[in-house]
Structures are given as structure tokens and as C-alpha cells.
GUSE-912926 format. One record per atom (N, C-alpha, C, CB): residue in one letter; x negated, y negated, z negated. Coordinates in steps of 0.05 Angstrom, whole numbers, plus 5000, padded with zeros to 4 digits. Glycine has a CB too. Layout:
REM GUSE-912926
aXYZ/...
***
This chain:
REM GUSE-912926
m497850194999/m499749934995/m497949775001/m501149854967/a498549605011/a497149395019/a497149205002/a497649315040/e495549144981/e495948914956/e497348544963/e492148854944/a498648504949/a500048294949/a498848114936/a502248324940/e499747834937/e498747564930/e501147504907/e498747324959/t500047424879/t502247384869/t500547144845/t503947694859/e502846984836/e502246804817/e502346874786/e503946594824/s499446874774/s500346984740/s502846964730/s499146824717/e504446744741/e507146584721/e509446574745/e506246174705/s510746784747/s512346754773/s513846534765/s514247014783/p513946424791/p517246194791/p519846204784/p518146114813/n519146514788/n523246584787/n523446764759/n524846854824/s521446794751/s521947004728/s523146934703/s519547104719/g523847044687/g525047094674/g528447204655/g524046994674/m530247234640/m532147354638/m534047074640/m531947544613/f536447014654/f537746854661/f541046974649/f537046814693/t542646874637/t544546964630/t547146664621/t543347174607/a547846654646/a549446344643/a551846564649/a548846004671/s552646764658/s555646854660/s555647134644/s556746894694/g553547054620/g552947244596/g552347584611/g556247254572/v552147604637/v550447894640/v546647814655/v552748134671/p545747884631/p542247894632/p541647984658/p540748114609/g539847934683/g539147934703/g536547724718/g541247924711/a535247794732/a533947744759/a535447434779/a534448084778/v533747344783/v535247194798/v535447244825/v534446964795/v537847164833/v538447174867/v538346934875/v541247284879/n536046914899/n536046644910/n537546774938/n532546474914/l539646604945/l541846554952/l542846234970/l543046594926/e543346164991/e544045934998/e546445844985/e544245935024/p547645594974/p549845604975/p551945664989/p550045504972/e551445545017/e553345675038/e553646025045/e552545535065/r551746135039/r550646465047/r553346535019/r545646575037/r553146414993/r555246504967/r557246554976/r555846314946/t557446264983/t561246284997/t562246435015/t562346075011/r560346535038/r561846755057/r560747025035/r560246765098/a558647065023/a559047325006/a561547324997/a557147374983/r562747054984/r565747144966/r567347204978/r567146974950/e567747075002/e570247145026/e569147435036/e570446875059/l566847555038/l567547825055/l568348035028/l564447975077/l567247935008/l568248144992/l570548184972/l566548204981/e572047844989/e574947914977/e576448044991/e576547704969/g575148055023/g576948215035/g575948535041/g577748055060/l573048555028/l572348825017/l574148945003/l570348835001/e574548814972/e576948954960/e579249034973/e577848834943/a580248834983/a583548944999/a582549175018/a585548645023/l579849185027/l580349425044/l579849615033/l579149455066/m577749685010/m577249875002/m580249924979/m574349844992/t582249794972/t585149924957/t586949984979/t586949694934/r585949925018/r587850065031/r586750375039/r588749895055/l584650415027/l582750595048/l582550825021/l578950405063/e584450764997/e583750964967/e585251254974/e585450814931/a587751264996/a588851394995/a586451655015/a591651265002/d585551565031/d583051755039/d580551765032/d582651735061/e579551925021/e577552045009/e576151965021/e577252285006/r576052135047/r573652135070/r572651835074/r574652265102/l575151705086/l574651385093/l573451255077/l576751235096/h575351315044/h573951055028/h570751125017/h576050974996/d569951435022/d566751465019/d565351345041/d565851755018/a567151325066/a564751135083/a565150845082/a564751195116/a566350735070/a566950505069/a564350405047/a570150475062/t564750635019/t562650475003/t559750435010/t562450584978/l559650745029/l556650695041/l556450455056/l555650925062/l559150405071/l557450185091/l557449905074/l559150125124/k558849855053/k558149665026/k554749545027/k558549904994/t552649795030/t550749775031/t549249575056/t550349995029/q550749555075/q549949445088/q550149105079/q551049545108/l552448985069/l552048725063/l550648565042/l553948665061/v550248895024/v547548895008/v544348755019/v547049215003/d544548895030/d541948775047/d542848535070/d540249075065/e544248505081/e544148265098/e544348045080/e546248255121/f546148055057/f546047855038/f542947795021/f548247925018/y541148055018/y539447954997/y537047865001/y539148114981/a537347945038/a535147865057/a535547545063/a535348045087/n538647375062/n537647255075/n539747235104/n535047345074/g540047485111/g541447495140/g543647405150/g541847695147/i544147445177/i546347345183/i548747545181/i545947225208/p550647445166/p553047685156/p554847735186/p555647515125/a556248005183/a558547985203/a560647705202/a560348265198/n562647685218/n563547465211/n566447575206/n563047235231/n567347785206/n569747855193/n568248195186/n573047825216/l570648245169/l570448555155/l570748755187/l573948625125/s572048735203/s571648935227/s569049025240/s572948845247/h567848825238/h565048795244/h562748905219/h564748485250/a563648755195/a561848835181/a561949175168/a561948625162/f564549375164/f564849625163/f565049705187/f566649695148/s563049745203/s564149915228/s561850125231/s564549725259/l562750325243/l560950585238/l559550535267/l562850915232/h556450655265/h555950565290/h554850915298/h553550265291/g555750945320/g554251245341/g552651115361/g556951475362/p552651445383/p551051415402/p551251105422/p551651665417/n548851095434/n549250865452/n549650595444/n551250915466/k549050525409/k549450255407/k552750245412/k547550095429/s554350495400/s556850425401/s558150355367/s558150675418/q559750315364/q560950215346/q564250225342/q560149985348/l565350315314/l568250355309/l568850185281/l569050685308/p570650085275/p570949925247/p571650215238/p573549625243/v571550135203/v572450375194/v575850425192/v571050405168/e577150185190/e579950235196/e580550375228/e581349935192/v579150355240/v581250555264/v581150805258/v580550545297/f580450945248/f580251215230/f582651305217/f578351175207/q583651115201/q585851055182/q588851145197/q585750715174/e590151325189/e592751445185/e594951195175/e592451685163/q597351065188/q598150905178/q601150955187/q596750675183/d602650915166/d605250995173/d607350775177/d606251155153/a608450765204/a609750515210/a611850435195/a610650515234/q611650165187/q613650065168/q616749895191/q611449785144/p618949925183/p620749915197/p621049595205/p622950055184/v621449495238/v621649205238/v624149215262/v618349015247/d623648955261/d626548905290/d624948925309/d628748555295/a626248875333/a625848945352/a622748855363/a627948875365/a622948545358/a621648365373/a617948425354/a623548005372/a618548475327/a617148505306/a615248795325/a619148555274/f616249005332/f615549245344/f614249255368/f617449365347/q614549015387/q614348995409/q611048885413/q616748845418/n611648705390/n608748605378/n606748705381/n608448585355/r607148855354/r605649095343/r605549265360/r606649225321/t606349385372/t605649605393/t603649465421/t609049745406/r604349235434/r602549075447/r600149105428/r603548785453/l599549025404/l596849035394/l595249265384/l596848885375/k596949365375/k595749805374/k594749805392/k598050115377/v596849815422/v595349885448/v592349755454/v597149805470/r592449495455/r589349405455/r587349465446/r588949235449/r587949435411/r586749565388/r585849965408/r589949545352/t587450035409/t587250365420/t584850315441/t590550515439/l585750105461/l584650125490/l580650135484/l585849775512/a580349895466/a577949765456/a576650025438/a578749465438/t577850255424/t576350435418/t576650625441/t576850525392/v578050665457/v577650785479/v574750745498/v579850735491/r574150495496/r571750415512/r569650495495/r571450105520/e569450465463/e566850435447/e567150775452/e566750255410/l569150895458/l569151275451/l566951305478/l573151505457/q567051135506/q567051195521/q563951205523/q568651085534/n562050945508/n560350855512/n558051085495/n560650585505/a559451135469/a557951355453/a558151555474/a559251445425/y560751785487/y560252025498/y560952045529/y561552225483/p560051915544/p560151825570/p560652065582/p557751685580/e560452445576/e560452595588/e563452655587/e558552745582/r565352475573/r568052565567/r570052455588/r568752485538/t569852505603/t571652385630/t574052455624/t571052495660/e575252525607/e577852405601/e579352195587/e578652535593/l576352075579/l576751765566/l577951605580/l574351615561/l575951595613/l576051495633/l578351485646/l574551575643/e580251705638/e582951695652/e585151605631/e583651995666/l584451605602/l585551545579/l586451165583/l583251645552/a583851075593/a584150815599/a585750685622/a581950735602/g585150905638/g586750845660/g589950815659/g586151025676/l590550925639/l593451045633/l594350835614/l593651365620/l592450635596/l592850515577/l592850215594/l590950595554/d591450165612/d591449965629/d594449885645/d589350035649/d595550235650/d597550145664/d600250195650/d597450255689/l599450225625/l602950235608/l604250025606/l603150305578/d606950065614/d608849775613/d609349715590/d611549775627/l608549535589/l609649455553/l612249185564/l605849255525/d613349125578/d614448895589/d617348935582/d613748875621/g617449195581/g621749245574/g621349345551/g624149525596/t624149355544/t624849345524/t623249455497/t626849425530/a623849475466/a623349625453/a624149935458/a623949525435/a626550015464/a627250255464/a625350405488/a630350255468/e625350205513/e623550275537/e620050275525/e624050015564/m619250115510/m616850075503/m616050375494/m616449845482/l618350395463/l617850595447/l617150945460/l620350575432/q618650965483/q618651155508/q616551165514/q620151105531/n615150985532/n613551015545/n611551035522/n613350825565/v610250885498/v608251065493/v608051325479/v607050955484/q610851415476/q610451705462/q610151885479/q612651815446/e610851845512/e609852035537/e606751985536/e611251935571/l605851795531/l602251775530/l601451895510/l600751495527/t602851905486/t600852005458/t601752305464/t601951865418/n603752375482/n603952685480/n603152895509/n607252735474/t600652685519/t600052765537/t598152905528/t599752635554/g596553115542/g593553255530/g591653065540/g592653605543/v590852915552/v588352785545/v588352485522/v587152715576/f591452405511/f590552255489/f589752395465/f592552085483/e590652755461/e589652895452/e586852905446/e590453035462/r585253035470/r583452915465/r581752765460/r583352915467/y582752465468/y581452265457/y582252245416/y582551995479/l584652365406/l584152355386/l581252515368/l586452425381/q580252775393/q578452955389/q576152825378/q578053105411/a575552625411/a572952445412/a573052285385/a572852225440/k575752155381/k575152015350/k573852145328/k577651945338/a575852375326/a574752555302/a571552665311/a577052855297/q570952685321/q567552715324/q565852545323/q566652795345/f566252295335/f565252065327/f564752085289/f567651815339/l566452015284/l566352025249/l565352235231/l568951995239/s564752445251/s563852705238/s560552645243/s565353025253/d560352575266/d557252495278/d556252325259/d557052325308/w557652085253/w557251925231/w556151935208/w558751865227/e557852145195/e557652385160/e554752445169/e560352795156/q554552625185/q551952775198/q550052645192/q551652815227/l550752445202/l548452235207/l546552145182/l549951965217/q549052065171/q549251855139/q547352135113/q554551785124/e548652405117/e547852655105/e544952715116/e549952885111/s543952665138/s541352765148/s539252595137/s541252765178/s539852335143/s538351965133/s537751945107/s540651675134/h538652145093/h538952105061/h537152245041/h541652215052/a536452185018/a535152385007/a537552584996/a533252274984/q537152784990/q539153014973/q539152954947/q538253324973/s541853054928/s540852964911/s542353244887/s541552624910/d539853264865/d540253354850/d542153334824/d538653364852/p544353374823/p546553074799/p546153344767/p552752994816/a543953564770/a543753674743/a543253394724/a541053924740/p543953424696/p542653354682/p540753494659/p543953224679/f538853314654/f535653484633/f537253704611/f533353154605/t536953824607/t536653964574/t534053924559/t536954294575/p533353894536/p533153964527/p529754144532/p535454004525/e530554344542/e528354454559/e527154464580/e528354594560/d529854374597/d527454144627/d525953924616/d529653924655/l526353714587/l525653504589/l522453544572/l528053304580/m522353844558/m519053914557/m518154054575/m517954044535/a520354124598/a517854234618/a516854044642/a518854514634/t518453824631/t517753584653/t515353394645/t520553364656/m515953404611/m513453334606/m510553384600/m513753254598/q510553684607/q507653824606/q507153754640/q507754224594/a508953714664/a508553694689/a507553404687/a510953754707/l508853224680/l507752964678/l504552964663/l510052794661/h504153034646/h500653164644/h499453294657/h499953304627/f500053434670/f498253574691/f498153374721/f499553914698/q500053304727/q499853004745/q498752834733/q502252854754/e498252754723/e496552504717/e493852484713/e497352404696/r492952724706/r490352854706/r489252824746/r491053234690/r491252914753/r491452934784/r491352604799/r494653114791/l491952424783/l492252144795/l489952004788/l494851984785/v487652144784/v484851964778/v484051954805/v482252094757/n483952114819/n483252144843/n484951994855/n483052394853/h487051934862/h489251764882/h490751564861/h491751994900/p489151344849/p491051244832/p492151034851/p489951134805/e492750954868/e493750804883/e498050794888/e491950884908/v499150664880/v501650674875/v502550564923/v502450394839/i504350784927/i504750764949/i508250574948/i504251084962/r509250444960/r511050414968/r513050464984/r510750344968/y514750564978/y516350824997/y517950575020/y519551084972/k516450555044/k518250345057/k521050365070/k516850255074/d520950605071/d524850635083/d525950705050/d526051035115/y526550505046/y528450525018/y530950615021/y528950275003/h531950555057/h535150655047/h534850965043/h537850585073/y533651045046/y533651365045/y534251495014/y530551485055/f533351294998/f534051374966/f535951224959/f531751344943/r538451144983/r539550944975/r542351014950/r540350815002/r542851354956/r546151374934/r544251384912/r548951714935/f541951374908/f541651354873/f540851034873/f538751594855/n542050854885/n542650544874/n544850444874/n541550364886/l546550684880/l549350564891/l550450484860/l551850824911/a549450544829/a550750474809/a549050404792/a552350634801/c548950264776/c547450204750/c546150494733/c549750034729/d543650464737/d542550634711/d544450534685/d538950554703/r544250874667/r545950824645/r544250804621/r548051034643/t540650814626/t539350774608/t537050544608/t538651014604/v535650514631/v533450364644/v535250144655/v531650524667/s536449894639/s537249684653/s537249444641/s539349724662/s537249264648/s538548954633/s541048924624/s538848714652/l541649124632/l544349164615/l545749294588/l545549254628/h543049444583/h542749574571/h540649494540/h542349734590/t540649564515/t538549564503/t537349764474/t538649334499/e539450004479/e537650234464/e535450334468/e538550414463/f535250344506/f531850404507/f530350194506/f530850544531/w529849914507/w528449814493/w528049664467/w528049754505/g529949724462/g529649704421/g530749424415/g525649714404/d529949124440/d530448914422/d531148744458/d527248784395/d532748504451/d532548354465/d529748334483/d533348174451/a526848154470/a525848134481/a524548354499/a525248014469/m524048634491/m523348834495/m524448824534/m524549054471/r527748804528/r529148814558/r528248504575/r533248834553/e527648284569/e526948064578/e524348134592/e526847854556/h522548314580/h519448304595/h520448374625/h516648584581/f521848664611/f523448804636/f523948694659/f525848874630/i526248544654/i526648384682/i525348204690/i528748264686/d522648104675/d520247964685/d518448174705/d518447854657/f518748284693/f517148544707/f518048604735/f517548824691/v520648644737/v522048614767/v521748394780/v524848634767/q522348144770/q522647864787/q519747894801/q523047534767/r517448054784/r514647954785/r513148194805/r513147934751/i515348394811/i514948524827/i515548514851/i515448654820/r518348374861/r519748214877/r517748004887/r522048104862/d516647884869/d515147634888/d512247644888/d515647334877/g511247984893/g509348074900/g508948224926/g508848194882/f511748164947/f511948274972/f512948094981/f513148494976/p512148015007/p513047825023/p517047905041/p509947825047/n517348135044/n520148175048/n521048255023/n520848365069/p523848125022/p525848204995/p526948465011/p528747924983/t527748584992/t529848884986/t530848904967/t528849144987/p533348944961/p535249034942/p534349144919/p536949204953/f532449424923/f530649474909/f528749574924/f531249604891/f526549714907/f523849824908/f524150094908/f522049734885/v522350334927/v521550564917/v518650684908/v522250684934/f516850654896/f514350704887/f513950984886/f513750584861/r510751054887/r510351334894/r507351314883/r510851434928/f507051634881/f503251584881/f503751894910/f500451714831/k500851834916/k500752004941/k500252344921/k497351864967/d501052524928/d501952764921/d502952864898/d500552874925/s504952624892/s506652704862/s508452784863/s507352544843/f510252824847/f512652834845/f514952734830/f512752994843/t513952454817/t515352314811/t514952004833/t515052314782/y519251924830/y517951744852/y519951454823/y519551814903/l519251204830/l520451004814/l521350854825/l519450904799/l524350794822/l525550624835/l528050344822/l526550824852/l526650174827/l526249934823/l528649664830/l523849914836/g529949544816/g531049354837/g533549254823/g531649494867/s535449134843/s538349174833/s540449394842/s539648934839/p542749464822/p543649604836/p545249544856/p544449734824/d546549664871/d548549574888/d551749484882/d548549774904/d552249634860/d554249504852/d554549314841/d555149584844/r552349254824/r552348884806/r551248874826/r550748734772/l549248784845/l548648634862/l551048454877/l547148794876/l552748684881/l555248524898/l557148484880/l556648674922/a557648504854/a558748414838/a558248124829/a558448584823/s555348024828/s553847834820/s554847634844/s550547914818/l554547704872/l555147624895/l558647514888/l554447894918/a559347674891/a563847684893/a563147384875/a566948074864/e562447354841/e562047204823/e561146914823/e560647334812/q559046904852/q557346684842/q555646654829/q558146564835/s554746814816/s552246844801/s550246844808/s551947004790/e548546664796/e545346684809/e543846834791/e543646394812/q544447054784/q542947254788/q544847574781/q540147174768/a543647744780/a544248024776/a542948254762/a544448094797/p544248374747/p542848544731/p540048764750/p545448724716/v538548884743/v536749094748/v536649294731/v534649024750/h534749444745/h535249754735/h533349924746/h538049874742/a531450074732/a531250364745/a530450524741/a530750404760/k529950724759/k531251024748/k527551204756/k535151174775/l527551404754/l525451614761/l526351884767/l523651644740/l525351914792/l527352114811/l524952324810/l528451984849/l525752604813/l523152854809/l523052974832/l523653104788/r522453014850/r522553164877/r521753454864/r520153024903/q524253614879/q525053814863/q522954054894/q529653834854/s522754254890/s521554484905/s524354564931/s520654804878/n526654494921/n528054524950/n528354274957/n530954674953/h527454094961/h526653784967/h529453604964/h525253745003/a530353724944/a532453464937/a531353304911/a535953594928/y532753124902/y531652974885/y532952924866/y530952804893/r531552964842/r533852964811/r532752734790/r533653324790/e535752574782/e535052334769/e533552404732/e538352144770/l532152204736/l531252434704/l533952244688/l526352364682/f534952424675/f537552284659/f539352554643/f539952094686/a538652534606/a539952724601/a542652604579/a537952944592/e543852784579/e546752594555/e545052774516/e552852834568/l543752634517/l542952704485/l543052434466/l539452834483/e546452504461/e547452264440/e545352344418/e551052284429/e546652504399/e545052564374/e542352394376/e544452904372/a540752604391/a537052524383/a535952544421/a534752904355/p536452254432/p535752114447/p532552194454/p536351874438/s530852184433/s528152024434/s526052324460/s526351984388/a527052434446/a525352634479/a526552544498/a525853004486/f528852434510/f529552304533/f528452114531/f531852274539/h527851904520/h526651664525/h524351694524/h527251474511/n522151864507/n520051924522/n519051994540/n519551994518/c521352154547/c519952324568/c519652064599/c522552674575/l522551894597/l522251684612/l519351544615/l524151514603/k518851454586/k516951314588/k514951464594/k516651174569/e513751614590/e512251794604/e511851824639/e513252004594/a513451834643/a514151824675/a513051644686/a516851784683/t514051344669/t513851054677/t511550924672/t515550904667/r510451054661/r507750914641/r505350914666/r506551184607/p506051154690/p503851034702/p503950814727/p502551254709/f506450814736/f505950554757/f506450324742/f508050544785/v507350294718/v506950054706/v504649974698/v508250014689/n502350194694/n500150214692/n498850094716/n499650444686/q499050184741/q498050144765/q498249924781/q498650294776/l501849864768/l502349634792/l501949404777/l505549614807/n501349374752/n500049134736/n497349074748/n499649194705/t495149344755/t492949394766/t492849304790/t492449604766/q494249354809/q494449394827/q495949054844/q495749674825/l497248984837/l499148724841/l497548514819/l503048794830/g495548484802/g495848344778/g497448174768/g494548254775/l499448264760/l501948234751/l500648054718/l504048594750/e499348114704/e498348034692/e500748094669/e497247794701/l502148364659/l503948304649/l503648314611/l505948474663/p505448194604/p504848174573/p504248554560/p508347984555/e502148454533/e500148694529/e503048884508/e496048584508/e504748694500/e507248854481/e509648974502/e508948604457/f508748994524/f511049134553/f508849364553/f511748904595/t506549284561/t505349634584/t504249794550/t500749554620/q504149734523/q504749834503/q506649924501/q504549734489/f509449844497/f512049964503/f512350274519/f513549744520/f510850304532/f509850554555/f507350624545/f509350454590/n505750564530/n503350654518/n501650644548/n503550974499/v501950394550/v500050294569/v498050114566/v501250204585/e495150214568/e493549934558/e492849754574/e491249964547/a493649514563/a493049294584/a490849244603/a493049104573/a490649134620/a489349214646/a486448974625/a491449074688/a483949074636/a482148894619/a480748694632/a480149034605/e481148444619/e479948184640/e478348134658/e479248034631/
***
């Protein structure tokens, strides 16, 4: 990983609690904050409409991360929800997630029915065009596009209904529905293959003991390759950043012990952000030939909430991921309510090499009390 230049005192460091939620600074221009709030209000309405369809609701949840990246990087967000929440397919094709939703038609008068039907036909034709782009070998889509273009929509409501029903009962329309279903399935398979696989099993006391032993063995090996590597394709670990960590975060103090140590953690995350020229919502770090990965930054759910609330800060968290022999990743988490010390000690042991090396590698000049919290010796001056 290339070293990044940082100042000993970060201009954006510190804990901010203006909205009652401790977190790090989110630098966003006022105009973009307003745009973020508008889009996120529409998002909430869209997610509500999709609640009945778990498949589409899950797809929309993944698409939310596009907004996280665009807003955090001060990119140019889409002008409307249809563009913001589109599934991308082959040959640069894209379809709004809403076109896959099955909707029951509400009873309306004849004039409203005619207007609604014309709108649906236009939207269906637009969907067919995108599917043609995605699957040019499907010649039936060209045939359907011609039928839609020629569809008589100038008659009475009853005549219009009959014409539409005759079209939708054809074999070519059935194959169009199959093509649309294939588009969604292909998109889901792409998401599955392009994201890290998760092992959701929590750690038992026996797992924690075995992990501590493995960490001690790994630390001896890190002497030969101590450099921390930034994982450039952080999207690969996105599923682990969807929700805030329940232990190592700026929202909780049990792990940190007090507010002062939590503030040191927030400052640590801010300094890491300042150490790299290209902002991202979260980072993933690893060592060469190690089985531990450190995810560090703002969780998607909390960052979106901060943008929706026009807050100037967002909570931050850290997660330790352990690569398994089956190439899945297991989050270091244990539900030990009565005696959490074994879990906390394992977290510290796994985090310690990252804090130590990042402090040295980026010249962070972390406070001694923070490095000592992980039993990390302060870098020599």
C-alpha cells in the first residue's frame, strides 16, 4: 500500500455530537445534502412499496449502497429514483427495480384507465428496449416492440382493454416476461458472485480460544511482512458494512470503557480517512498471507440516516473478518452477555497489529492511551 501524507493534527478530527449521535465528519456541500435528503425520502416510500416482495426489497437494499458511494465521494447522484435504483445488466442495459414489481390495478373511471394504460404501454416498451439491448439474441423482443408500437390506444376504454388483453395473452408476451425474469436472476447471480460470502455463525468460547491461538501464530509470521494492505475493491465486503457493528463502534461504550476512549476511536477513523486521497465510506485492510481483515469506516445504514437528517457527522465502526478455509468470511462476534471479556480480548488481539502498523505506516501519531488500549506500544519518536 502506498503511504499517504497526513498532518499530525487532522483538521477534521474529533467527536461531534450536535445531533446526539457521536461520529466522524461527513463533508458534503449544502446543495448535495438537500439532494440526498430528497432522494432518501423517495427511497423510504419505495422501500415501503417493496416490502411485500422480499426479493425486490433485498435488491433495493443492495442498490442503496450506490447512493452511499455517490454522496460520500461527492459524486453526481441520479436525478430520480428510477435511475438511482436500477439494476444493471449486459451491454450497459439497466432496468428500474420497480418494473419487476407485481401491482394490483386499482379501480378507476374510464378516462383514468385510458391514461394509465397508455403510460403502462410506454413503460413496457421502454423495458422491452432495454431487454433487447441486454439479450440481442432474443428475437421475440423485436417482435413485441413492433406489436406495442402498433397497439391501438385511441379507442374506448373497453376497446383498449381488449387490445391489451389480446397482446398479453400471446406467446411472444410470455417470452418477454421470461426475459425480464432472466434479467433479475442474472443480476442477483452477479451480486452473489461479486461479494464476499458470509459465515454468520457467532463465536463460541471454544472458537474464541482457538482464534486467540491462531492470532498469536499469525503475529509471529507478520514480522516478515508487516505492511498493511488496503483492499481496493472494498465493495467486495459490502454485506458486512450494511449495518453498524454491535460492539466496536462510536454508538457504544461498553467495549471502550468510557467516552474518552471512544472519542480516540472516532479520531483514529478520521485520521485514516485523511490519510488517503480518494474518500470511500469504509476501508478494508489486511496483511499479506493473513486470515484477518479489518473493516473500518461508516456503516451504510447510519451514513444514510445521517444524510437524511442533514447531520454533519455519521457514526463509525470497525469489524474484524476472519477468512475461513472454505473462502467464506466470518465476522468476529460472540454473544457472551455474562462474561464478554474473552470476546473483547479476542477483538483487541485481532485489532492490535492493524492499529500498530497503520500508526507507523501513515504517521498517525495516535495518543498513547489509545494504542495501549490494544496493548500496542507507542511508535518511537
